[in-house]
C-alpha positions in Angstrom: 91.5 111.3 73.0 95.3 111.1 72.7 97.5 108.1 72.8 98.9 106.7 76.0 102.6 105.6 75.8 104.4 103.7 78.5 107.9 102.8 79.6 108.4 100.2 82.4 111.7 99.6 84.0 114.2 101.6 86.0 116.3 102.4 83.0 113.3 103.0 80.7 111.8 106.1 82.4 112.7 109.3 80.4 115.6 111.3 81.9 113.7 114.5 82.6 111.3 112.5 84.8 114.0 110.4 86.3 115.6 113.4 87.7 112.4 114.5 89.5 111.8 111.0 91.1 113.7 111.9 94.3 114.8 108.3 95.1 118.5 107.7 94.7 118.1 104.1 93.5 114.6 103.0 92.8 113.8 99.3 92.5 110.8 99.8 90.3 109.9 102.6 87.9 107.3 103.2 85.2 106.1 106.2 83.1 102.8 106.7 81.3 102.1 109.8 79.1 99.0 111.0 77.3 99.1 113.5 74.5 96.4 116.1 75.1 95.4 119.6 74.3 93.7 120.0 77.7 95.7 122.4 79.9 96.1 122.6 83.7 98.8 122.8 86.2 100.4 119.6 87.6 98.7 119.7 90.9 95.3 120.1 89.3 96.1 117.1 87.0 97.2 115.1 90.1 93.9 115.9 91.9 92.0 115.0 88.7 93.7 111.6 88.8 93.6 110.7 92.5 91.2 113.2 94.1 91.7 115.1 97.3 91.2 111.9 99.3 91.8 108.3 98.2 88.7 106.4 97.1 87.8 103.0 98.6 89.8 101.0 96.0 92.9 103.3 96.4 92.7 103.0 100.2 92.6 99.2 100.0 95.7 99.1 97.7 97.7 102.0 99.2 96.9 101.5 102.9 95.8 97.9 103.1 98.1 96.0 100.7 101.1 98.4 100.5 100.8 99.8 104.1 101.4 103.4 103.0 101.0 105.9 105.7 98.8 108.4 104.0 97.5 111.7 105.5 93.8 111.7 106.4 91.4 114.4 105.3 91.7 117.1 102.6 94.8 119.3 102.8 96.6 121.7 100.6 99.7 119.7 101.4 98.5 116.4 100.2 96.9 114.8 97.1 94.8 111.7 98.0 96.8 111.4 101.3 100.2 111.5 99.4 102.4 114.3 100.8 103.4 117.0 98.2 107.2 116.7 98.5 108.3 119.0 95.8 107.0 120.9 92.8 108.1 122.9 89.8 106.4 124.9 87.0 105.2 121.7 85.1 105.6 118.9 87.7 104.7 117.8 91.2 106.2 115.0 93.3 104.0 113.1 95.7 105.6 110.8 98.4 104.3 108.1 100.8 106.0 105.3 102.7 105.3 102.1 104.5 107.5 100.0 106.8 108.7 98.1 103.7 108.8 100.5 100.8 109.0 104.2 99.8 106.7 105.4 97.0 106.9 108.4 94.7 104.5 109.6 92.1 105.5 112.3 89.7 102.9 114.1 87.6 104.2 116.2 84.8 102.1 118.6 82.7 104.3 120.0 79.9 102.4 121.6 77.0 100.7 118.9 74.9 101.1 116.1 77.4 100.3 114.8 80.9 102.4 112.0 82.5 102.4 109.9 85.6 105.5 108.2 86.7 105.9 105.8 89.7 109.1 105.1 91.6 109.4 102.5 94.4 112.2 101.6 96.7 112.0 98.4 98.7 113.2 98.9 102.2 112.5 95.3 103.3 111.7 92.0 101.7 107.9 92.2 101.6 108.2 95.0 99.1 109.8 92.7 96.6 107.1 90.1 97.2 104.0 92.3 97.3 104.7 94.9 94.6 105.4 92.7 91.5 101.9 91.2 91.3 100.3 94.6 92.2 102.5 96.3 89.5 100.6 94.4 86.8 97.3 95.8 88.1 98.9 99.3 88.4 100.1 99.2 84.8 96.6 98.2 83.6 95.0 101.0 85.6 97.4 103.9 84.9 96.3 104.7 81.3 92.7 104.9 82.6 93.8 107.4 85.3 95.3 109.6 82.6 92.2 109.4 80.4 89.8 110.0 83.3 91.8 113.0 84.5 91.7 114.4 81.0 87.9 114.2 80.9 87.7 115.8 84.4 90.0 118.6 83.4 88.0 119.3 80.2 84.7 119.2 82.2 86.0 121.6 84.8 87.4 123.9 82.2 84.0 124.1 80.5 82.2 124.7 83.9 80.4 121.4 83.8 
């Protein structure tokens, strides 16, 4: 398995990803990248990370703690309830919002790498209070999301 690198901080996210984030001025940003020789399109990578629908833990965090308004059910227009807001040849942007924050996930799949970037904009004070402790959990989980997705992509490519 490849090495996961990370960058945390609004000014630390690589510029090519920054430009895809879609938020004019995010309050939080991070970027995790895994070197890999597994190949798939960005939407397939996003679904390998998050599934078609959020699992119980994701629902608890995204809907319960962050109050994100996620779509219910499986749809070609969503990944785990996050709306597919934009896409390009090697990237996809997912968006969700709550009454106190806007969230954006960018999955990039250039050759030899898969990356997940998170951007948040706090619309109201609870965002500033709730996200910082959750961000520590998020940063611990993100490398595992990339590694698990790589395993899933490899298995599906092998027909397993």
